[in-house]
N, C-alpha and C positions, 0 to 999 in steps of 0.2 A: 604719723610715721607707722602706729602699731596699724592700719586702717593697709597703707600700704605695702607694710612687712606681711602682711597675711595674702596679701593678694599675688607679692613675686614668689610664695612659698605656692600658692596654685599652683602657678603659672609652669612653675619649674614641675611641680608634680603631673601636673598634664603634658609635658613633654616626655619628662621619663617614662612615662605609659604610653605615650605614642610611640618610642621606640621599640619593643617588642611587637606590636602592633605592625607598623611599618616593614620590620624585618619579617612577618611573619606572613603578609600582603605579598610581600617579596618571592619567598619561597613557594606562596600559591604558585603566585604568577609563572615564576619556573616550569614548574611541577605542571602548571597547565599547558604551556609552551611543548613541553617536553612529551608530554600524550599524543598533545598535535599529532608531534614531527615524528615519532610512531610508525601509525599508520602510511603516513606514504612515504614514510621509507620503505616499509614493507612491501608496499605495491610498486615503489619505485624497481626496486633489486631484480624481482622477478623477471620487469620488461628488458631492462639494462641485459641481464642474463639471456633473452632469447634473440635479442639483437646481437649479441655475440656472438649465438649460435649459429645464426644462419649465414650461409656458407657467402664468403665473397662473389662478387658478381665476377665474370671471365669473359674476355673479347671475345666474338666471334671467330676469328682468327686459329684462337688458343681452348675455343670449347665443342667440345660434343656433347650434342641434345638440346635440349628445348634450355631455355637462358634461365627458368624458374621450374622446375618438375613437378614442385607442387602448386603449381597456380597456371592452368591451363591457357585462359584468358590472357595473361601477364605476358605468357611467352609468345603468345601470339602475335601480341602489341610490340614485343622486341622484332618477333623474326621482321616483321610489315616494317620496321623501321629499322633494320640493317640490308633487310634485302636489296636497294639501291648497289650498297659496298657489295656486298658478295657478288651481285653478279657483275658489276664492274671487273673485280679480281678475276671471277671464270672468264671472263671477255679478252683479259689478255693472256689468259692463260691455253687458252682455245688460239691467240693469234701468234704465238710461241711457241707451239706445238709443233714439230717437222712435220709428221705424220699428216694432218690434220691440215698445215699449209700448203702439204701434196694433193690432198683429196680438193681444198679449193681452187687449186692451179688446175687441175682437171674436170671440175665442175665448169671452169672458165671456159679449158677449152674444150672439153668433149660439147659445150652448147652451140660453140663455133662450128667445129666438124657436123655435128649431126645436122645440125640446123642448114648446112651446106650440101647434104648429103642424104640425107636418108630420110627428115621433113617432107620431101613435096613426095615420095613414096608411098609413106605410112598413108597420107592424105587420098593417094589417089585408089590407095586399098582402103579407104572407108569408104568413098566414094562409091565404089564397082557394087562392093559385097555389104556394105552398110555396119553396122554396130552386131556385136555379139551377142552382149551381155542385155538383160531386160531391163525394166526400168525400179525392180527390186532390186538386182544385184548392183544396180549403178549407185541408186539410193543409198545401199551399204556403204561401198563403198567413198560416196559424197560425204556421208553424216560420220565412217568412222576415221575416215582419213581426215576431220576436219581439226585445224588447229583449237579450236574450242573444246573440242572429245575431249582430245589428250590432257589441256589444261583441265579438266572438271577428271578426270581420271588421279592427276599427280594430286590435284586438291583433298581428295577424297582419301586419295593415302595418305596425304599431309596430316589433315585431319584425326584420321582413325588413329595414327601412332603417336600422335600427338596424346588424345584422350588417354590411349591405353598405352602410354610412357614407356614407347616400343621406341626406346634410341637408333637401334640397327634402320629402321624402316624411315624413324623420321628424317635420317640422316639422306635416305635415298631420296626419299620425296623431295627433300632438298634440291638434291644432285638433277631429278627432273625438270621439276619447277624453273631452275634457273638453264637447263640446256635449252629445254622449248623458249625461256624467255627470248635467248641471244639469237637462236634458231630462226625466231618468228620478226625479231626487227632484222635482222640479218637480211632475209627474204625478202620483206618488203621493201626494204630500201635498196637491193638488186632490181626491185618489180620499177620501183620509180626511175630508177638511173635510166636503165635500157628499155625501158616502154616499148614491150611489142605485142603484136597483137596474136592472139588466139585461134584456134580454126572458128571456133563460134562466134568469132568478131568482137568478143570484150577486149579490154585494154590489161595492159600489164601481166603476162602471158609468163615473162621467164624470169625465175625458174619455178613451179607449182609448189607454189606452197603447201597444197595436202600433202604432197607425194616427200616436201623437205621435210616437216612434220612426224613424218610415218616413221621415215627414217631415223629421224633424230630418236621418237618415242624407242623406238626399238633397239639404236644401238644401247642406250644409257639402259632398256631391261637387261639383256643381252650380258652388260657387263657389269650387272649388280646382281642378277640374279641366277646368270649362267645360262646355258644352252634349251633350258628346257621351256624358260619360260621366253628368251631371248630368241629362238627360232621360229615359232607360231609369231613372234612378233614381225619379223622381217618376214615372213611368208604374208600376212596380210599389209606390210608395206608396200607389195610388192603386186600384191594385187590392186591397191590403192593407183599405184602407178599404172598398172593396166587399164584400170576402168578411167582416169583422165585421160588417156588419150582415144577410148574405147567409146567415150562419151562425148569426144571430139571437144574435149572443156581444155587440152592441152597440146599440142606436137609434142612428139617424142624427144627434142631435145630440151623441153621443159622439163619432163620430169625425168629424163640419165643427171640431167644439173641439178634437180631439184633432191634428186638421190644423195649422190654424192654430197653435199652440202649436209645433209644432215647428219648424214654418218657423218662427218669431218667434226661439229659442234657437238654432235652426243659423243664421239670418242673423247673428246679434247675436254669436255668439263668432267666427266663422270672417271676419267685419268687422275683429273688434279685434282675432285675431289680425296680422290682415292690416296694418292701422294699426301696428301693432306695431311690425311687422318691415321696414314703409316708412321708419318713425321711425327705426329704426338706418342707415337708409341702407343697405341687405341688395342686395349682388350678388354671387352666389356666382359664383364664377371658381375652375379645376384651379388646385393649388398644387405646386409642384416646389420642394424643397432639393437640390441636387446634392451640397452638404456634409456632408447628414446622409442621403444618402438616399432620402427621406421624400415622400412623394406623399398628395395631400389637396386640400381642396377649403378655400378662402380668403372671405373679406368684404373689397368692394369699394366703394369710395367715394369720387366724385371730388368734388374741391374747388373 
C-alpha cells in the first residue's frame, strides 16, 4: 500500500509536469506555423495585386491597338487567332456596301463589254506594233504588282507598328491586310469560275490578279494616308495594269475589271474600319502613369 501510494504520487507529478510542456509545445507549434504563413502571404499579396492591375482583355470588335500592349509576341498570336473572324466581318461589310456593290457590278459588266468590243482591237495593235515596255519595266510591273509584294509591305507595316507600339499605323496595317486577303480570295474565285484564257495562252485570265491587288492596295493607302501617299500608289497601279496588257499577260477586259474589283474591296474594307473606330469614339492621346512609371497611348472620348 505504501509503495502503491508513492507510485501514484509520482505518476500524478509527472502528469502535472507534462501539462506545461504540452502547452509550451502547442504554443511553439502555433508560432512556427504562423512564421511559415507570413512569408507565403507576403509573396502572394504582390502577385494578386499585379493580377488585379492588369487591364482586362477586350474583344477585337471593341478594341483599338494590340490585344496586349506590353507583349508583342502574345499580341501577334491573338491577332492571328482573331484574323478569320475579322476578315469575315470585313467580307460582310464589303458585300453590303452600296458603292462597292456598284463597282463589282460594273466590273462584271465592263468585263463582258470590253471583251466583246476592245480586246480584239488591242490584241491586233500589239501584234502589229509589238510591246512598248522593255524587259526591265516588265519586271517592275510584274514584281511591284504581285499580290505577294503587297502582302509583304502590309506585313512590314504591321510588325513595325506592333514593335513600336504605334496604335494608329497598327490599325491601318490590319485594314490593308484584310482588304488584300478578301480581294485575293475573290479574284481567285472569279478566275476559277470564269476560266478564260489570256493572250499568252495561260488560263485563268479574268480578272487580273496583279491589277486588282494593286488597285486595292492603292485605295486603302489613299483612304488611310491621304492623296500624298494614295495618288502615287494609284499611278503605279495604273502602270501595272498597262504592263499586264503590254506584256500580253492579260486582255484589256481583265485589267479593267481587276481595277474596279480592287477599288471596290479596298474602299469597302477601309470605310468599314474607319466607321468602327469612329463608333468607338476613338481619340488616340498620350498616356502616362507616374505611379507605375509607364507610358503609352490611351483612348479618349468626350461626353
